[in-house]
C-alpha angles and dihedrals in degrees: 000000000000114000092208136013088257109027091196090071094048099119092045092050092050090050093048095047103040105024123249095265095048090045091054091052104036107027104035114131111283136188110257118251115270117271112271112248110239115224095165141024119239108219104173140358124202109198120193114181142164130184137229108203093188095055096027088232135148117213111199149171114194122189117195132188116207139171122209116242093215140017126269090047110163108145139028140174132240125193114239121152122209099342130156099225117205097183148329112222140178127234090275089057092250119142118258122207116249145165122216127194098179092265107049137026112221106204116203114200128212096243145353115294128199134217087263091063130092118211124197120190136164134207121208112199152142124224142173102214118218090184137011098042122045132197113211115196143143117285137178092269093038108035092157094056112122124229111260141152122207136163134216117191108171123134105003105323105110086080087075092070106017128046101230150129097280109193128093097237093084128061129201143163117245145176133207127214104194123188107203142150113288090234091068129082114214135211131194141149120300123358135338104245094186146332115214130182113229109235118256094005139088089238135098135191117229118195118204123184131199104189099178124071120272137168109255096242087071094062107120138185128176136171135181148116092291133174113214129217109198135197137151132225120191089337093311113123112231116197137177120198122202133168123257089252091067122082108252088210091056092045093050090052091047094053100034095112097050095096092050090048089054091049094048095046090048088057094046100039102024129264121334103268102211138067098243143000122222134169126191131197115218140180122262096358109182096223135031093258144335125215102217106172109278090343114075120184119213137191117254096242087064087086112079133183117282088224089072111181092152101068086243120168136168089195092110091056095040094047091046093055092042092051088056088071085078100023106052102003106047088035117018133196108262091220134003091260085068095051091120087080087064101036108029092051092047092049091047089050089054090056091044089057088058089056092049096045103031107019142255096298091061091047093050092046093053091048092053092047090050087051091051090052092049092052091045091050094051088054090054103039106019136245119322131156122245086244098080103215092110096043137344099243107172097198090059091054092051117027101022092040092055092049093049092050087054087055090051088051089055094046095047097037113181089002094065102086094039087055091052091050090050090050091053098041096048092050103031114154089004140100122260145192136197096275089059090059093049091049091050092051091049094046095047095046096045095046089052095047103028090237140123102231122157120211095181090112089061096054093038097057098040104034107024096034128057142234126021138259122279111205127203104197131188134165140186134179122242104211096189096049092037089227138129110230110209122189118198121185128178109220103175112124108259123223140146094295100030112077136192096259124235121204146137106254128197122217122193115209126188132181136154094292106015137063112174140149116220126190121223127186114234110201107139136056089255135016142167119216129193119208123186111243127166096216143004114300123244092195135023118182118193111207098000109204092029096257096168141052104243150125113240130199101190114182100204130134129268093251091057092054090046092052090049090053097046100036106036115109097200118073091222093063090048087052093052089047089056089052091051091050092052091086090062090064089074111105125229101266092188090081115124097200095090096259133069112269120242110237126215091243091050092053091048091047093052088048090051092047091048090054094046097048090055103035116024111117095224118070092212092063090051091048090053091056088055092050093048094047090047089058094048109056095151097121133038088236091070089066090045092059091050097044096046092053097049098085091042093062120104094177111080092209091066092049087054091048091051090055092049089052095047088050087071092058123103095207123115091212089059090057090049091053094050090048089051095049097048095044094093099017112136097182105098096208096048087047092048094053092043092052091047091053091047092053090054089056096044123093112244093246090060100043095091094057092042097055107024094082087066099046090104097043107117118211139166111286086004088271096158096043088049089058091049093050095047092045092052089050090053091047091054102040092105105024141030123247119178091210093054091044092053092050092049092045089054090057095038098049103013126119122276095357113162109255101242092045088049090051091050090053092048090052090048090057095066094109086059095044092112092056111110096229092050092051092047094052092043092054093042092055098036091117092055109160097245121070094216091058092040091055091048091052092052088047092050092052090052089064093052091089083211112137089197087071090062094082093049092053094041093051090057096059099074091058097047120094095172103102093202090056092047090053090050091048091051092047091050092050091050090052091055092044091052092053112112 
């Protein structure tokens, strides 16, 4: 699962949607719930459901077959949230005693059963799900919304529409009999056994069968007026479902690489383990994607225009969810503390697809950016292991997890993928934990090499421990001994979860006659290494290829960094050279002439950067120059390098990066340049980044007149209107302006506004939250049929400072079964109560 369309912006998105204060209270990292203790094994679930669109109800009868895990078994529990239960019966249709507290059904059997017995029971019920299953339909604010049903089970939400054992440490087969309008196509796990029209009605019954074991959070059902794009790979049907309101041509282009992904992953991880693969795009999906076995659900913005001048791709999302068919579905984390086994492997697989499809430079560039995000996240949230038992930190599961698996790939070399295949084969259709991975690595390696090696240190320090190494590196050349003397010191602050890291480390050394890579073994906090070298080096690269997550403080001269930049074949080493050269952009502040002096190294660095931004063959290297220059607006000449290169760029991504960099300037002339360049720009994404940069350089009092001309400019994913809304929110965060308010109200409560854009506008209205018309509309629409908007409305009311709103919010709590919403409501109430 991806928690947002772009995981790398997770924290920003949470802050925008929920508000910083609410985020800090309701969404701070938490220790996952304890693993549910299994007292029985679920063997098969037979789900029979129908749907009432008027009441938004599910009517169901669910029959489950279980086997006790011990003798003297006479009662058990089943999760079921806010159900009206008609009866619980045995296989002879006789009533079974039960208690129900609104969250769990406690079933009390007629006698003691043993582990040799099989028990079949059924629950007949009606429910109005607040989570788990979602009805999508036209409303007053969204009259163009299609009719759809889709489900979302992770982590523990299928209990809101099915009575079931709802924890990942059990696996079962299941089937769904769904009664639905004949106009809808349905999708579920496994294969469609039949679709039969019900005589004398406009209904049909579709029977879907999943005949291989799955954890119950992966149960999925969807329905809608879908178009289907079909393909086949090695006899496996591959299908993509989209609504009629989506261009089939755009969808086919978006999903065109899915068959090749399945083929490549089958070669890397072993044969695809299921009978089909389908993916469906739905309205108002609450995450970026969800990897239900054989039936992935994706967010609507995943589809992008076929005429793609923006280098857009949903391949990272598509490949991530497809990889879950192995990592998370075939093998599944035993408990949520072990969730890295699902998510880190899926995210690594997404980066692996980049290497397969676009080459090594793209792979390396994604790894270093994932590493940057992991380091940045630790700076914001604090230190947590990838193993989530101390705190469920999503960025560690995704970005850091992918980078660490890249490190494992380096450490294990050609033994890496065989170890992954062993891990999958030995645990297929079962649940796993970290020790199973360690055992698989050891088993695979030692069988291949006839050895007795133990890689538990590798897993322990990177998965179970936290943080990353910080290296202070120095070198000198011993002319007499003809040796390079390399000193490596780990300077990260040690504590109970931050180790002294152990790793094999490559060092590339180049002089006039030699170019070699030596491997050293880092085991201690500090070590000195001597490497034979016939003459003084011109370039020493510590960790060529960027195999490890780390910070590095490498004390080496300007000419060495320059050589690394100009002579490295791999883009990643040129990128790390640019980062090393960044320190030479700092001017000489000892000047007494009133201005910082321009140093020789600074002049040469700017010249090098100017050459790279215009000529390097890999776009990521050129983008890195923009990023560094954007962070170093000390001299006017920084802007000059960026501005002079803009019109030379043929890759739209670099034009966008130049705008992002110029947005960090403080110069009026830079704002004028941006305005000039975007005036006639037809590319929505270049325009978006230019407008965003312009907003940063525009005084608050002038933001409205700057952005309002573009409030009606439609763009893919609403990227331009999103900038307009966020800019208007920024302009009004300290004062009220009726023109700004009207513009934001049009987005917040207008017709057919995309949900996340609407939520952003609602959040931007917080300075107007005490206005009567804002409060009235917020309360009127508080049951908006998209949780992101609903949360934004609650948050908006919390800023009203109006104690008369308290009763309205308090009266909602008793009817809410969504714990996250209850937490938000209580936080909002507290904010109002604390208002002076």
